[in-house]
N, C-alpha and C positions, 0 to 999 in steps of 0.2 A: 679666805681668811688665813690660810697657811701662808700665802704670799706676804701678808702684812706682818705676821709674827715671826717668820723665819727668813734667813738669808737665802740667796739664790743657791749657794753651795749646799745648804741643807735640803732644799727642794730637790736638787739633782740627786742627792743620796736617797731621798724618799722615793723619787721616781724610779731609780734603779732597783730599789727593794721591791716596789710594786711589780715591775717587769719580771724580776726573778721569781716572785711569788706566782704570777700568772703563768710563767713558763713551767714551773714545777707542777702546777695544777694540771696543765695540759698533758704532761707526760704521765702523771699518776692516773688520769682519767682513762688512758688507753688500756690499763690492766685491771681496772676496777669492774666488778660485776654488779655493783650497786652504786647508787648516787643519792645525794640530797636533792629532793624535789621541791622543797619549800620550807619556810618557817611554819611550824605547826602552832606553837604557843610560847608565851613568856609567862612564867609562873611566879607569883607573889605569895609568900607565906606570911600569915598574920594570925592574931587571936582576936576574938570578938567579932561581932557581926556587922560592923560599920562599913567595911570596905565595899561590898557590893552596892550598898545604897549610895556611897560617895561617888563611885564610878558611874552610876546611873545619873545622879544629879549633875556631876561636873562634865561628863563626856557623852552622856546619852547611851552608854553601853548597858545592855540588859542581859540577865542570865538566861542562857538558852538550854543549859544542862546542869544538873546538880546530882551528885551521888555521894553517899557516905562511904567512907573506908575506915579502917581501923585507926582511930585516933584523929581523924580529920574529915572535913567535908570539902570536896572538890567542886568548884563552880566554874563553868566555862562561859565566857562572855565574848561573842564574836566581835572582831575588830578588823574589818576588811576581809582579807583572805586568810587570816589567822585568828588566834584567840588570846585573850588575857585569861590566865587560869588563876583563880584564887584558891589557895590552900588554907583553910581555916582550921587551926588546931582546936580539937574538941576533947582531947584527952591525951594520955601518954602516947608517945610515938615519935616518929622521925620529924614531923612538922613541929610538934611541941618542943623537941630538943633544939631544932634550928632556931625557932623564935626565942627560946630561952637563952641561947648562946649569943645570937647575933641581933635579936630584935626583929621586927617586921621588915621585910624587904625582898629583893630579888632572890628567888630560890634556885631556879634553873631556866635554861633556854632549851626548847624542844624543836628538833628538825624532823620533818617527815622524810622518810627514805623509801627508795623504790623496793628494796628487799631487805627486811630487817635481819633475817637469818644470815644472809650473805654479809651484811654489814658487821654483825657481831663476830662471825667467823674470820673475816678479813682483819678487823681491828685486833682481835685476840692473837691471830697469827703474826701480826706485826708488833706484838708485845705491848699493846696499849692496855693500860689498867682499866678494867670494867667493874662496875658494881654488880651487873647482871651478866653471868656467863652464858645465859640463854635467854631468848625473848620470853616475856611473861605477859599475862593479860594486863591491860591498862584501862583507863576510863573510856567511856563512850564506845566500847567494843573494839578498841585498838589493841595492838601488841606493842610492847615497849621494852627498851633496855637502856640503862644509864651508863654513861662513860664517867669514870671516877674523876673528881675535880683535880686530882694530882696529874692527870693526863694533859689537861689544859689549865695551867696554874690558876687555881681558885674558881674555875667555872664548871659547874655541874651541867652536863649535856645529857638530854634525853633524846633517844632516837625513837621515832614513832612510825608504825606502819598502820595505816587506816584501812578499815574494811571497804570494799568497793562501793557500798551504798551507805556508808557511815557518816562521819563528821562533816563531810563536805555539804551534806544536806542542812546541817545546823548553820553553817556560814550563810547559806541562802535564806536563813531565817526560820526554818522549820524546827520547832523545839522538840526535844525528846527528854523532857524533864523526868528524871527517875529519882525517887526519894527512897532511901533504905531505912 
């Protein structure tokens, strides 16, 4: 599709950028004590209870985990090796503010990392703006930390460390539905 829409000169520039990006990643990997091991989830913020039903009806995704937090309910729907996370605003709080300002939509992208403590320390030492200066408890027994959206223009990133026997069991279809 790029070949149809762009000139050969533009494709060459894109290819050079991709090569530079890959080369930079290889160099950075040598010094890093942590790494991204996979996509954990993509989070969608909304209000009202229709989203879980629609995802089940349209795509066949079903809720494998649900837990209430302050001002929202988190629902995890396995989708291959990752999740769709639904954040339903149920009262005042971060999800309600997000939906009020931007409407329902993409809230954040979450990556599973090999060592969350090392990731937070490394990013902080490199001057990356973080929402969380230290890992904190997350849903499904995980530990999480958020990278501020100013660090990646407009994209909120969550770093996730899963317990050894935790969420991977849910992807395999074993439910751990917990309602608060």
